[in-house]
PDB file of N, CA, C and O in Angstrom, chain B, residues numbered from 101:
ATOM      1  N   MET B 101       3.949  30.848  53.057  1.00  0.00           N
ATOM      2  CA  MET B 101       3.516  29.716  53.849  1.00  0.00           C
ATOM      3  C   MET B 101       4.738  29.000  54.409  1.00  0.00           C
ATOM      4  O   MET B 101       5.620  28.592  53.654  1.00  0.00           O
ATOM      5  N   PRO B 102       4.792  28.850  55.708  1.00  0.00           N
ATOM      6  CA  PRO B 102       5.929  28.141  56.296  1.00  0.00           C
ATOM      7  C   PRO B 102       5.791  26.628  56.152  1.00  0.00           C
ATOM      8  O   PRO B 102       4.686  26.087  56.111  1.00  0.00           O
ATOM      9  N   LEU B 103       6.931  25.968  56.077  1.00  0.00           N
ATOM     10  CA  LEU B 103       6.992  24.513  56.018  1.00  0.00           C
ATOM     11  C   LEU B 103       7.259  24.010  57.434  1.00  0.00           C
ATOM     12  O   LEU B 103       8.256  24.377  58.055  1.00  0.00           O
ATOM     13  N   TYR B 104       6.367  23.176  57.931  1.00  0.00           N
ATOM     14  CA  TYR B 104       6.509  22.648  59.283  1.00  0.00           C
ATOM     15  C   TYR B 104       6.665  21.134  59.252  1.00  0.00           C
ATOM     16  O   TYR B 104       6.126  20.463  58.372  1.00  0.00           O
ATOM     17  N   SER B 105       7.403  20.606  60.216  1.00  0.00           N
ATOM     18  CA  SER B 105       7.534  19.162  60.412  1.00  0.00           C
ATOM     19  C   SER B 105       6.614  18.764  61.558  1.00  0.00           C
ATOM     20  O   SER B 105       6.575  19.433  62.591  1.00  0.00           O
ATOM     21  N   TYR B 106       5.881  17.687  61.375  1.00  0.00           N
ATOM     22  CA  TYR B 106       4.950  17.206  62.392  1.00  0.00           C
ATOM     23  C   TYR B 106       5.156  15.721  62.641  1.00  0.00           C
ATOM     24  O   TYR B 106       5.715  15.003  61.812  1.00  0.00           O
ATOM     25  N   ARG B 107       4.695  15.283  63.795  1.00  0.00           N
ATOM     26  CA  ARG B 107       4.605  13.863  64.134  1.00  0.00           C
ATOM     27  C   ARG B 107       3.195  13.635  64.636  1.00  0.00           C
ATOM     28  O   ARG B 107       2.727  14.326  65.540  1.00  0.00           O
ATOM     29  N   CYS B 108       2.523  12.663  64.047  1.00  0.00           N
ATOM     30  CA  CYS B 108       1.149  12.343  64.440  1.00  0.00           C
ATOM     31  C   CYS B 108       1.177  11.564  65.751  1.00  0.00           C
ATOM     32  O   CYS B 108       1.871  10.554  65.867  1.00  0.00           O
ATOM     33  N   GLU B 109       0.424  12.037  66.727  1.00  0.00           N
ATOM     34  CA  GLU B 109       0.354  11.366  68.022  1.00  0.00           C
ATOM     35  C   GLU B 109      -0.505  10.101  67.957  1.00  0.00           C
ATOM     36  O   GLU B 109      -0.377   9.220  68.808  1.00  0.00           O
ATOM     37  N   THR B 110      -1.369  10.010  66.960  1.00  0.00           N
ATOM     38  CA  THR B 110      -2.258   8.858  66.834  1.00  0.00           C
ATOM     39  C   THR B 110      -1.560   7.661  66.201  1.00  0.00           C
ATOM     40  O   THR B 110      -1.608   6.553  66.735  1.00  0.00           O
ATOM     41  N   CYS B 111      -0.899   7.891  65.036  1.00  0.00           N
ATOM     42  CA  CYS B 111      -0.299   6.760  64.323  1.00  0.00           C
ATOM     43  C   CYS B 111       1.227   6.802  64.293  1.00  0.00           C
ATOM     44  O   CYS B 111       1.853   5.836  63.856  1.00  0.00           O
ATOM     45  N   GLY B 112       1.844   7.903  64.749  1.00  0.00           N
ATOM     46  CA  GLY B 112       3.296   7.997  64.796  1.00  0.00           C
ATOM     47  C   GLY B 112       3.958   8.407  63.491  1.00  0.00           C
ATOM     48  O   GLY B 112       5.186   8.434  63.408  1.00  0.00           O
ATOM     49  N   HIS B 113       3.173   8.726  62.474  1.00  0.00           N
ATOM     50  CA  HIS B 113       3.707   9.111  61.166  1.00  0.00           C
ATOM     51  C   HIS B 113       4.365  10.485  61.246  1.00  0.00           C
ATOM     52  O   HIS B 113       3.788  11.418  61.806  1.00  0.00           O
ATOM     53  N   GLY B 114       5.580  10.614  60.685  1.00  0.00           N
ATOM     54  CA  GLY B 114       6.268  11.899  60.628  1.00  0.00           C
ATOM     55  C   GLY B 114       6.163  12.455  59.222  1.00  0.00           C
ATOM     56  O   GLY B 114       6.296  11.711  58.250  1.00  0.00           O
ATOM     57  N   PHE B 115       5.925  13.769  59.097  1.00  0.00           N
ATOM     58  CA  PHE B 115       5.780  14.374  57.771  1.00  0.00           C
ATOM     59  C   PHE B 115       6.031  15.872  57.843  1.00  0.00           C
ATOM     60  O   PHE B 115       6.032  16.466  58.921  1.00  0.00           O
ATOM     61  N   GLU B 116       6.244  16.476  56.669  1.00  0.00           N
ATOM     62  CA  GLU B 116       6.378  17.922  56.544  1.00  0.00           C
ATOM     63  C   GLU B 116       5.236  18.421  55.688  1.00  0.00           C
ATOM     64  O   GLU B 116       4.797  17.726  54.772  1.00  0.00           O
ATOM     65  N   THR B 117       4.746  19.619  55.974  1.00  0.00           N
ATOM     66  CA  THR B 117       3.674  20.186  55.168  1.00  0.00           C
ATOM     67  C   THR B 117       3.719  21.707  55.220  1.00  0.00           C
ATOM     68  O   THR B 117       4.205  22.295  56.187  1.00  0.00           O
ATOM     69  N   LEU B 118       3.210  22.330  54.174  1.00  0.00           N
ATOM     70  CA  LEU B 118       3.050  23.774  54.142  1.00  0.00           C
ATOM     71  C   LEU B 118       1.749  24.114  54.850  1.00  0.00           C
ATOM     72  O   LEU B 118       0.729  23.465  54.619  1.00  0.00           O
ATOM     73  N   VAL B 119       1.777  25.118  55.706  1.00  0.00           N
ATOM     74  CA  VAL B 119       0.589  25.476  56.474  1.00  0.00           C
ATOM     75  C   VAL B 119       0.281  26.949  56.258  1.00  0.00           C
ATOM     76  O   VAL B 119       1.104  27.813  56.562  1.00  0.00           O
ATOM     77  N   ARG B 120      -0.892  27.231  55.739  1.00  0.00           N
ATOM     78  CA  ARG B 120      -1.350  28.609  55.580  1.00  0.00           C
ATOM     79  C   ARG B 120      -1.864  29.115  56.915  1.00  0.00           C
ATOM     80  O   ARG B 120      -2.291  28.334  57.765  1.00  0.00           O
ATOM     81  N   SER B 121      -1.820  30.433  57.094  1.00  0.00           N
ATOM     82  CA  SER B 121      -2.315  30.978  58.354  1.00  0.00           C
ATOM     83  C   SER B 121      -3.802  30.679  58.489  1.00  0.00           C
ATOM     84  O   SER B 121      -4.555  30.793  57.522  1.00  0.00           O
ATOM     85  N   GLY B 122      -4.209  30.307  59.658  1.00  0.00           N
ATOM     86  CA  GLY B 122      -5.603  29.985  59.914  1.00  0.00           C
ATOM     87  C   GLY B 122      -5.972  28.543  59.611  1.00  0.00           C
ATOM     88  O   GLY B 122      -7.088  28.125  59.919  1.00  0.00           O
ATOM     89  N   GLU B 123      -5.070  27.768  59.016  1.00  0.00           N
ATOM     90  CA  GLU B 123      -5.348  26.363  58.711  1.00  0.00           C
ATOM     91  C   GLU B 123      -4.767  25.473  59.804  1.00  0.00           C
ATOM     92  O   GLU B 123      -3.816  25.848  60.490  1.00  0.00           O
ATOM     93  N   THR B 124      -5.341  24.320  59.949  1.00  0.00           N
ATOM     94  CA  THR B 124      -4.829  23.312  60.867  1.00  0.00           C
ATOM     95  C   THR B 124      -4.380  22.113  60.053  1.00  0.00           C
ATOM     96  O   THR B 124      -5.124  21.610  59.210  1.00  0.00           O
ATOM     97  N   ALA B 125      -3.168  21.659  60.306  1.00  0.00           N
ATOM     98  CA  ALA B 125      -2.638  20.502  59.582  1.00  0.00           C
ATOM     99  C   ALA B 125      -3.297  19.223  60.069  1.00  0.00           C
ATOM    100  O   ALA B 125      -3.775  19.141  61.200  1.00  0.00           O
ATOM    101  N   SER B 126      -3.312  18.228  59.191  1.00  0.00           N
ATOM    102  CA  SER B 126      -3.792  16.900  59.576  1.00  0.00           C
ATOM    103  C   SER B 126      -2.852  15.855  58.997  1.00  0.00           C
ATOM    104  O   SER B 126      -2.183  16.095  57.991  1.00  0.00           O
ATOM    105  N   CYS B 127      -2.807  14.717  59.628  1.00  0.00           N
ATOM    106  CA  CYS B 127      -1.916  13.631  59.228  1.00  0.00           C
ATOM    107  C   CYS B 127      -2.341  13.066  57.873  1.00  0.00           C
ATOM    108  O   CYS B 127      -3.506  12.707  57.704  1.00  0.00           O
ATOM    109  N   PRO B 128      -1.427  12.979  56.905  1.00  0.00           N
ATOM    110  CA  PRO B 128      -1.782  12.410  55.607  1.00  0.00           C
ATOM    111  C   PRO B 128      -2.008  10.901  55.664  1.00  0.00           C
ATOM    112  O   PRO B 128      -2.609  10.325  54.757  1.00  0.00           O
ATOM    113  N   SER B 129      -1.525  10.266  56.726  1.00  0.00           N
ATOM    114  CA  SER B 129      -1.661   8.821  56.858  1.00  0.00           C
ATOM    115  C   SER B 129      -3.016   8.417  57.444  1.00  0.00           C
ATOM    116  O   SER B 129      -3.694   7.540  56.907  1.00  0.00           O
ATOM    117  N   CYS B 130      -3.409   9.070  58.563  1.00  0.00           N
ATOM    118  CA  CYS B 130      -4.651   8.660  59.227  1.00  0.00           C
ATOM    119  C   CYS B 130      -5.704   9.760  59.312  1.00  0.00           C
ATOM    120  O   CYS B 130      -6.849   9.493  59.676  1.00  0.00           O
ATOM    121  N   GLY B 131      -5.323  11.008  58.977  1.00  0.00           N
ATOM    122  CA  GLY B 131      -6.282  12.111  59.001  1.00  0.00           C
ATOM    123  C   GLY B 131      -6.452  12.790  60.346  1.00  0.00           C
ATOM    124  O   GLY B 131      -7.235  13.732  60.462  1.00  0.00           O
ATOM    125  N   SER B 132      -5.739  12.336  61.364  1.00  0.00           N
ATOM    126  CA  SER B 132      -5.857  12.919  62.700  1.00  0.00           C
ATOM    127  C   SER B 132      -5.267  14.326  62.751  1.00  0.00           C
ATOM    128  O   SER B 132      -4.315  14.636  62.034  1.00  0.00           O
ATOM    129  N   ALA B 133      -5.840  15.170  63.603  1.00  0.00           N
ATOM    130  CA  ALA B 133      -5.303  16.512  63.821  1.00  0.00           C
ATOM    131  C   ALA B 133      -4.512  16.571  65.121  1.00  0.00           C
ATOM    132  O   ALA B 133      -4.082  17.651  65.525  1.00  0.00           O
ATOM    133  N   ASP B 134      -4.310  15.437  65.784  1.00  0.00           N
ATOM    134  CA  ASP B 134      -3.551  15.353  67.030  1.00  0.00           C
ATOM    135  C   ASP B 134      -2.065  15.254  66.678  1.00  0.00           C
ATOM    136  O   ASP B 134      -1.501  14.160  66.643  1.00  0.00           O
ATOM    137  N   LEU B 135      -1.435  16.407  66.415  1.00  0.00           N
ATOM    138  CA  LEU B 135      -0.072  16.453  65.919  1.00  0.00           C
ATOM    139  C   LEU B 135       0.833  17.213  66.884  1.00  0.00           C
ATOM    140  O   LEU B 135       0.379  18.098  67.610  1.00  0.00           O
ATOM    141  N   SER B 136       2.109  16.860  66.885  1.00  0.00           N
ATOM    142  CA  SER B 136       3.103  17.652  67.614  1.00  0.00           C
ATOM    143  C   SER B 136       4.087  18.193  66.592  1.00  0.00           C
ATOM    144  O   SER B 136       4.591  17.459  65.742  1.00  0.00           O
ATOM    145  N   ARG B 137       4.354  19.504  66.690  1.00  0.00           N
ATOM    146  CA  ARG B 137       5.281  20.125  65.743  1.00  0.00           C
ATOM    147  C   ARG B 137       6.699  19.786  66.163  1.00  0.00           C
ATOM    148  O   ARG B 137       7.046  19.872  67.341  1.00  0.00           O
ATOM    149  N   GLN B 138       7.514  19.402  65.195  1.00  0.00           N
ATOM    150  CA  GLN B 138       8.902  19.012  65.431  1.00  0.00           C
ATOM    151  C   GLN B 138       9.849  20.127  64.995  1.00  0.00           C
ATOM    152  O   GLN B 138       9.464  21.011  64.229  1.00  0.00           O
ATOM    153  N   LEU B 139      11.071  20.084  65.479  1.00  0.00           N
ATOM    154  CA  LEU B 139      12.088  21.007  65.006  1.00  0.00           C
ATOM    155  C   LEU B 139      12.469  20.592  63.591  1.00  0.00           C
ATOM    156  O   LEU B 139      12.725  19.415  63.336  1.00  0.00           O
ATOM    157  N   SER B 140      12.508  21.545  62.678  1.00  0.00           N
ATOM    158  CA  SER B 140      12.846  21.252  61.289  1.00  0.00           C
ATOM    159  C   SER B 140      14.326  21.448  61.052  1.00  0.00           C
ATOM    160  O   SER B 140      14.955  22.317  61.654  1.00  0.00           O
ATOM    161  N   ASN B 141      14.876  20.633  60.171  1.00  0.00           N
ATOM    162  CA  ASN B 141      16.261  20.810  59.763  1.00  0.00           C
ATOM    163  C   ASN B 141      16.326  21.949  58.754  1.00  0.00           C
ATOM    164  O   ASN B 141      15.443  22.100  57.909  1.00  0.00           O
ATOM    165  N   VAL B 142      17.360  22.729  58.855  1.00  0.00           N
ATOM    166  CA  VAL B 142      17.565  23.814  57.902  1.00  0.00           C
ATOM    167  C   VAL B 142      18.875  23.555  57.169  1.00  0.00           C
ATOM    168  O   VAL B 142      19.718  22.788  57.635  1.00  0.00           O
ATOM    169  N   ALA B 143      19.037  24.199  56.022  1.00  0.00           N
ATOM    170  CA  ALA B 143      20.280  24.042  55.273  1.00  0.00           C
ATOM    171  C   ALA B 143      21.428  24.636  56.082  1.00  0.00           C
ATOM    172  O   ALA B 143      21.291  25.728  56.634  1.00  0.00           O
ATOM    173  N   PRO B 144      22.548  23.940  56.161  1.00  0.00           N
ATOM    174  CA  PRO B 144      23.686  24.475  56.898  1.00  0.00           C
ATOM    175  C   PRO B 144      24.140  25.807  56.301  1.00  0.00           C
ATOM    176  O   PRO B 144      24.119  25.984  55.083  1.00  0.00           O
ATOM    177  N   GLU B 145      24.542  26.726  57.146  1.00  0.00           N
ATOM    178  CA  GLU B 145      24.967  28.035  56.683  1.00  0.00           C
ATOM    179  C   GLU B 145      26.126  27.897  55.703  1.00  0.00           C
ATOM    180  O   GLU B 145      27.076  27.155  55.953  1.00  0.00           O
ATOM    181  N   GLY B 146      26.041  28.608  54.602  1.00  0.00           N
ATOM    182  CA  GLY B 146      27.102  28.593  53.613  1.00  0.00           C
ATOM    183  C   GLY B 146      27.013  27.460  52.609  1.00  0.00           C
ATOM    184  O   GLY B 146      27.781  27.437  51.648  1.00  0.00           O
ATOM    185  N   LYS B 147      26.115  26.536  52.799  1.00  0.00           N
ATOM    186  CA  LYS B 147      26.011  25.395  51.887  1.00  0.00           C
ATOM    187  C   LYS B 147      24.840  25.514  50.932  1.00  0.00           C
ATOM    188  O   LYS B 147      24.793  24.798  49.932  1.00  0.00           O
ATOM    189  N   SER B 148      23.885  26.404  51.213  1.00  0.00           N
ATOM    190  CA  SER B 148      22.698  26.473  50.365  1.00  0.00           C
ATOM    191  C   SER B 148      23.040  26.916  48.952  1.00  0.00           C
ATOM    192  O   SER B 148      22.388  26.472  48.007  1.00  0.00           O
ATOM    193  N   GLY B 149      24.038  27.776  48.771  1.00  0.00           N
ATOM    194  CA  GLY B 149      24.456  28.194  47.435  1.00  0.00           C
ATOM    195  C   GLY B 149      24.966  27.021  46.616  1.00  0.00           C
ATOM    196  O   GLY B 149      24.671  26.916  45.426  1.00  0.00           O
ATOM    197  N   ALA B 150      25.731  26.137  47.250  1.00  0.00           N
ATOM    198  CA  ALA B 150      26.245  24.956  46.564  1.00  0.00           C
ATOM    199  C   ALA B 150      25.116  23.998  46.206  1.00  0.00           C
ATOM    200  O   ALA B 150      25.155  23.358  45.155  1.00  0.00           O
ATOM    201  N   ILE B 151      24.117  23.896  47.066  1.00  0.00           N
ATOM    202  CA  ILE B 151      22.965  23.032  46.790  1.00  0.00           C
ATOM    203  C   ILE B 151      22.201  23.556  45.586  1.00  0.00           C
ATOM    204  O   ILE B 151      21.802  22.781  44.716  1.00  0.00           O
ATOM    205  N   VAL B 152      21.993  24.874  45.530  1.00  0.00           N
ATOM    206  CA  VAL B 152      21.275  25.485  44.407  1.00  0.00           C
ATOM    207  C   VAL B 152      22.051  25.277  43.114  1.00  0.00           C
ATOM    208  O   VAL B 152      21.463  24.912  42.095  1.00  0.00           O
ATOM    209  N   GLN B 153      23.349  25.500  43.137  1.00  0.00           N
ATOM    210  CA  GLN B 153      24.162  25.331  41.931  1.00  0.00           C
ATOM    211  C   GLN B 153      24.135  23.881  41.454  1.00  0.00           C
ATOM    212  O   GLN B 153      24.071  23.630  40.250  1.00  0.00           O
ATOM    213  N   SER B 154      24.182  22.934  42.371  1.00  0.00           N
ATOM    214  CA  SER B 154      24.117  21.522  42.009  1.00  0.00           C
ATOM    215  C   SER B 154      22.775  21.186  41.349  1.00  0.00           C
ATOM    216  O   SER B 154      22.733  20.465  40.352  1.00  0.00           O
ATOM    217  N   ALA B 155      21.683  21.710  41.909  1.00  0.00           N
ATOM    218  CA  ALA B 155      20.354  21.467  41.335  1.00  0.00           C
ATOM    219  C   ALA B 155      20.243  22.090  39.950  1.00  0.00           C
ATOM    220  O   ALA B 155      19.645  21.505  39.047  1.00  0.00           O
ATOM    221  N   ARG B 156      20.817  23.273  39.784  1.00  0.00           N
ATOM    222  CA  ARG B 156      20.776  23.934  38.479  1.00  0.00           C
ATOM    223  C   ARG B 156      21.575  23.158  37.433  1.00  0.00           C
ATOM    224  O   ARG B 156      21.131  23.020  36.293  1.00  0.00           O
ATOM    225  N   ARG B 157      22.745  22.653  37.810  1.00  0.00           N
ATOM    226  CA  ARG B 157      23.535  21.853  36.864  1.00  0.00           C
ATOM    227  C   ARG B 157      22.765  20.615  36.422  1.00  0.00           C
ATOM    228  O   ARG B 157      22.756  20.270  35.240  1.00  0.00           O
ATOM    229  N   GLN B 158      22.118  19.945  37.380  1.00  0.00           N
ATOM    230  CA  GLN B 158      21.343  18.747  37.043  1.00  0.00           C
ATOM    231  C   GLN B 158      20.178  19.094  36.134  1.00  0.00           C
ATOM    232  O   GLN B 158      19.903  18.367  35.180  1.00  0.00           O
ATOM    233  N   ALA B 159      19.491  20.191  36.412  1.00  0.00           N
ATOM    234  CA  ALA B 159      18.362  20.605  35.578  1.00  0.00           C
ATOM    235  C   ALA B 159      18.834  20.941  34.169  1.00  0.00           C
ATOM    236  O   ALA B 159      18.169  20.587  33.195  1.00  0.00           O
ATOM    237  N   ALA B 160      19.969  21.617  34.048  1.00  0.00           N
ATOM    238  CA  ALA B 160      20.499  21.967  32.735  1.00  0.00           C
ATOM    239  C   ALA B 160      20.862  20.714  31.948  1.00  0.00           C
ATOM    240  O   ALA B 160      20.644  20.661  30.738  1.00  0.00           O
ATOM    241  N   LYS B 161      21.418  19.694  32.626  1.00  0.00           N
ATOM    242  CA  LYS B 161      21.729  18.419  31.954  1.00  0.00           C
ATOM    243  C   LYS B 161      20.468  17.779  31.387  1.00  0.00           C
ATOM    244  O   LYS B 161      20.481  17.191  30.306  1.00  0.00           O
ATOM    245  N   GLU B 162      19.368  17.909  32.150  1.00  0.00           N
ATOM    246  CA  GLU B 162      18.097  17.312  31.732  1.00  0.00           C
ATOM    247  C   GLU B 162      17.354  18.179  30.733  1.00  0.00           C
ATOM    248  O   GLU B 162      16.330  17.763  30.190  1.00  0.00           O
ATOM    249  N   GLY B 163      17.864  19.398  30.482  1.00  0.00           N
ATOM    250  CA  GLY B 163      17.291  20.241  29.451  1.00  0.00           C
ATOM    251  C   GLY B 163      16.182  21.168  29.882  1.00  0.00           C
ATOM    252  O   GLY B 163      15.497  21.728  29.027  1.00  0.00           O
ATOM    253  N   HIS B 164      15.973  21.357  31.184  1.00  0.00           N
ATOM    254  CA  HIS B 164      14.965  22.328  31.597  1.00  0.00           C
ATOM    255  C   HIS B 164      15.618  23.413  32.441  1.00  0.00           C
ATOM    256  O   HIS B 164      16.508  23.146  33.249  1.00  0.00           O
ATOM    257  N   PHE B 165      15.157  24.637  32.235  1.00  0.00           N
ATOM    258  CA  PHE B 165      15.779  25.796  32.850  1.00  0.00           C
ATOM    259  C   PHE B 165      14.781  26.599  33.678  1.00  0.00           C
ATOM    260  O   PHE B 165      14.994  27.792  33.895  1.00  0.00           O
ATOM    261  N   SER B 166      13.708  25.984  34.142  1.00  0.00           N
ATOM    262  CA  SER B 166      12.671  26.710  34.877  1.00  0.00           C
ATOM    263  C   SER B 166      13.173  27.263  36.210  1.00  0.00           C
ATOM    264  O   SER B 166      12.578  28.198  36.746  1.00  0.00           O
ATOM    265  N   ASN B 167      14.241  26.711  36.748  1.00  0.00           N
ATOM    266  CA  ASN B 167      14.746  27.195  38.023  1.00  0.00           C
ATOM    267  C   ASN B 167      15.776  28.309  37.859  1.00  0.00           C
ATOM    268  O   ASN B 167      16.378  28.750  38.838  1.00  0.00           O
ATOM    269  N   TYR B 168      15.978  28.762  36.628  1.00  0.00           N
ATOM    270  CA  TYR B 168      16.862  29.889  36.341  1.00  0.00           C
ATOM    271  C   TYR B 168      16.022  31.134  36.106  1.00  0.00           C
ATOM    272  O   TYR B 168      14.911  31.042  35.585  1.00  0.00           O
ATOM    273  N   SER B 169      16.542  32.299  36.484  1.00  0.00           N
ATOM    274  CA  SER B 169      15.861  33.546  36.122  1.00  0.00           C
ATOM    275  C   SER B 169      16.089  33.783  34.637  1.00  0.00           C
ATOM    276  O   SER B 169      16.981  33.176  34.045  1.00  0.00           O
ATOM    277  N   ARG B 170      15.293  34.658  34.027  1.00  0.00           N
ATOM    278  CA  ARG B 170      15.431  34.921  32.596  1.00  0.00           C
ATOM    279  C   ARG B 170      16.843  35.363  32.222  1.00  0.00           C
ATOM    280  O   ARG B 170      17.363  34.968  31.179  1.00  0.00           O
ATOM    281  N   SER B 171      17.469  36.186  33.078  1.00  0.00           N
ATOM    282  CA  SER B 171      18.802  36.688  32.765  1.00  0.00           C
ATOM    283  C   SER B 171      19.866  35.585  32.866  1.00  0.00           C
ATOM    284  O   SER B 171      20.940  35.715  32.279  1.00  0.00           O
ATOM    285  N   GLU B 172      19.584  34.515  33.592  1.00  0.00           N
ATOM    286  CA  GLU B 172      20.560  33.429  33.752  1.00  0.00           C
ATOM    287  C   GLU B 172      20.406  32.323  32.719  1.00  0.00           C
ATOM    288  O   GLU B 172      21.303  31.495  32.562  1.00  0.00           O
ATOM    289  N   ARG B 173      19.282  32.298  32.014  1.00  0.00           N
ATOM    290  CA  ARG B 173      19.027  31.230  31.049  1.00  0.00           C
ATOM    291  C   ARG B 173      19.919  31.384  29.825  1.00  0.00           C
ATOM    292  O   ARG B 173      20.202  32.502  29.395  1.00  0.00           O
ATOM    293  N   PRO B 174      20.359  30.263  29.266  1.00  0.00           N
ATOM    294  CA  PRO B 174      21.111  30.337  28.017  1.00  0.00           C
ATOM    295  C   PRO B 174      20.248  30.958  26.922  1.00  0.00           C
ATOM    296  O   PRO B 174      19.024  30.827  26.960  1.00  0.00           O
ATOM    297  N   ARG B 175      20.847  31.617  25.967  1.00  0.00           N
ATOM    298  CA  ARG B 175      20.114  32.243  24.869  1.00  0.00           C
ATOM    299  C   ARG B 175      19.225  31.209  24.179  1.00  0.00           C
ATOM    300  O   ARG B 175      19.640  30.078  23.928  1.00  0.00           O
ATOM    301  N   GLY B 176      17.993  31.625  23.880  1.00  0.00           N
ATOM    302  CA  GLY B 176      17.056  30.729  23.190  1.00  0.00           C
ATOM    303  C   GLY B 176      16.306  29.778  24.090  1.00  0.00           C
ATOM    304  O   GLY B 176      15.582  28.915  23.595  1.00  0.00           O
ATOM    305  N   GLN B 177      16.454  29.908  25.411  1.00  0.00           N
ATOM    306  CA  GLN B 177      15.780  29.006  26.366  1.00  0.00           C
ATOM    307  C   GLN B 177      14.705  29.757  27.147  1.00  0.00           C
ATOM    308  O   GLN B 177      14.705  29.713  28.377  1.00  0.00           O
ATOM    309  N   GLY B 178      13.811  30.428  26.480  1.00  0.00           N
ATOM    310  CA  GLY B 178      12.629  30.992  27.030  1.00  0.00           C
ATOM    311  C   GLY B 178      12.648  32.179  27.819  1.00  0.00           C
ATOM    312  O   GLY B 178      11.599  32.633  28.276  1.00  0.00           O
TER     313      GLY B 178
END
């Protein structure tokens, strides 16, 4: 499912949502389907690895390892 950015033409609310094929998005603020799709920001090339590593370090500090694959988890962590 792709993540799309929209702007509601009725109330002006901007939001992102996952859209399945065959579905039509609606504004979470007013419920209108009168939306314009916006250009989405993407992670800068070469920086996504650093973002993932930063998120993993924070998760490890908090004691959860769900974002690690089994082979990357410390021994005894599921």
